[in-house]
N, C-alpha and C positions, 0 to 999 in steps of 0.2 A: 693312828694316822700315819706315823712315820713308817710303820711296817708295810702299810698299803702302798705308800709312795715308793718304798724300796722295791716291792714286788713289781710295780708298774715300770720302774726304772730298769729292772732286770729284763722284763718282757720287752721293753723298748730296745735294749741292747741285742737281744736275741733276734727280734724282728729286723732290726737294723742290719745285723750281720747277714741274715738270709736275703733281704732285699738288695744289699750291696753285691752279694755273690751272684744273684740272678741278674741284676742290672749290668754287671760287668760282662757276663756271658752273652747277654742279649746285645750289648753294645758292640762286642767283638764279632758277633755273628754277621754284622753288616760292614760295609766299607767304612774304614775310619778316616773320614775327611776332616779338614780343618773346622768346618762348620759344625760337624757332629761333635768334635772334641770341645769346641767352645760352648756348645749347648750343654754338654755334660758338665763342664766346669761351673756353669751358671746353676745347674741343679745341685751340685755339690755345695756351693756357697749358700744357697737358700736353705737346703736341708741342714746345713751346719748351724745356722743361726736360729732356726725354729725352737729347738730344745732350750737354747740359752734364754730366749724371750720367755718361754714357759717357766723356767726355773726362777728367773729373776722376779717375774710376776708373782709366783707362788711364795717366794720368800718375803717380798714386800707386803703381800696381802696378810701374811702371818707375823708381820713386824719382826722379822729375823734380819739382823744386819748383814749386809753383803760381805762384810769382813769374815763371816763364818765360812765363806767359800773362796777365800783368798783375795778379796778386793781390799788390799791393805798394803802398806809399806812393809819393809822387812822387820821381823821380830825374832831375833835369834835367841830362842829360849829352850832349844832342844839340846841333845847330847853334843858337846863341843867337838869331839873327835869325828862323829858322824857328819856334823855340819861342815867341818874342814874337808872331809873326804868328798862330800856332795859338791862343794864349791870347786874342788880340784877337777872332779869329773865334768862338771858343767863347763869349766874353763877349757878343758881339753876338747870337749865336743864342739864348743863354739869355735875354737881355733881351727879345728878340722874342717868345719863347715865353711869358714871364711877362707881357708886355704884352698878348698875345692873351687870356690867361686873366683878368687883372685888369680889362681894359677890358670884356670880356664880362660880368663879374660886377657891375661898378659903373657902366657907362655905357649908358644906354638908347639914346643916339644911335649909339654904336658898334654895338649889336646890330641896330638898324634898317639901318644902312649895310652891315653884314656880311651880313644876310639878302638884300639886293639883290645883292651881289656873288656870294654862293653860288648864288642862284637863276639868275643870269646865266651863271655858270660851268657849272653842271650842265645848263642848258637847251641849251648849245652843245656839250656833250660827253656824249653818251648813255652811253658806257661808264663814264666817271668817275662819272656819276650813279648807275649800277647798283652800282659798287664801294662808293660811299658808303653805300648802303643795307645792304650786307653788313657793313661795318666800323664806320662812325661811329655812336656811341651817341646816342640821343635821349631815352629814358625814364630815370627815376631808377635803376631796377634795372640798366639797360644801362650807365649811366655809372659805377655802383659796380663792376660786373664789369670794365668797360673799364680801370679803374685797375689791376687785376691783369694785364690784357693788356699794358698799357704798362710795368709793372714787369718783366714777363717779357721783353718785347722789349728794354727798356733794359739789363737785366742779362744775360739768357741770350744774346741775339744778339751783344752785345759780347764775351762770353767766347768764343763760337764763331767769329764772323766777324772779330774784331779780334785778341783774344788768341791763340786756338788757330790760326787761319788763318795769321797772320803767323809764328807759331812753327814750324809744320810746313813752310811754304814756305821759310823761312830755313834750316831743317834740311836740306831736300832740295837747295836751291840756295844754298849758303853764299857763293858768289862773286858772287851777284847783289847789286846795290845795294839797300839797305833801302827806298829810295823806289820801286823797281820792285816789290819784294815787297809794299809797301803798296798799290800800284796794282792788282796782281793780286788781292789780298784784297778790294779794293773792287769789282772786277769780279764776283767770286763773290757778294759781298753784294748787288750790284745784280741779278744774275741770279736770285736767289731771290725777287725782287720783280717777276718778269716778269709776274705776274698783273695788275699795274698798267698794263700796256701798255708800248710802247717809251719813251714820255716818262717814265713812272714808273721804268723800268729805268735810264735815263740819270741821272735826278734822284737816285735812291738810290745809284748808283755814285759820283756826285760827293760826296754827303753821306758815304758810306763812306770816300772818300779823305780828306776833311777830318777825320773822326773817327779814321782810321788815323794820320794825321800827328800828331794831338793825343795819341794813345796813345804813339807812339814818341818824341815830344819830352818827354813827362812821365814815361814809364816806368811808367805806371799806367793802369788801366781806369776809375779813379774819374771823371774828367771826361768821357770818352766816354759812360759810363753815364748821368751826369747830363744831358748834352746830348741823348742819345737818348731818355731818358724824357720830358724836358720837351717836346721836339719832337713826340713822339707824343701825349702827354697833352693838349697844347694843341688837338688836333683834336676833343677831347671838348666843346669850347666853340664849335662851329660852328653848332649849332642850339639853340633854346630847349628847356629841359627839359619833356618831356611827362609826364603822369601815367601 
């Protein structure tokens, strides 16, 4: 049964990656208006919660406690050194995200320098520039809706690609090292971000690995969710808010 569920999960990841890539290209083939972007955000939010509902229903139906997929408080039972390293990396990532947000809100100099860097980056990478048009919010309405997108990504994706992914992989391959399991889950997480290109795939795989290690060392999804949300939401502060 677990093998079948794992196969279905992998198929889901593959289909999700394909659908996302096609969806982004289709979205960018039309004029990117505020309404179109808001509608796209709504679709992302809905699509993000559907697998969570299915997973939780499946676990409850089989009398499997939700603590098996990270619904628990901290339980530091792993390698002490690795736990400390994971917590340090988490702290640095969180501080960086907070710095981006606060500096954007309160520093005119930072906003000016950021605009130069963003313009330079997008002018040298046409594909990344197109992706930013589809994802990154600019207007007040977009930024409000984007908060929901980030909460969905932070909570739902961690449940699916950290909690459940590691749980089902470990169930099917009980003799594999937990670190290999985390690496495999990170690959799946990176793969669903294939629409970001090869560089984006590699980057999200590495981030997924870090958050996976944070999950297994703390025994909880709390910190990965916080890190994921903060990382995503900080991108809402790349552009000046438009009316």
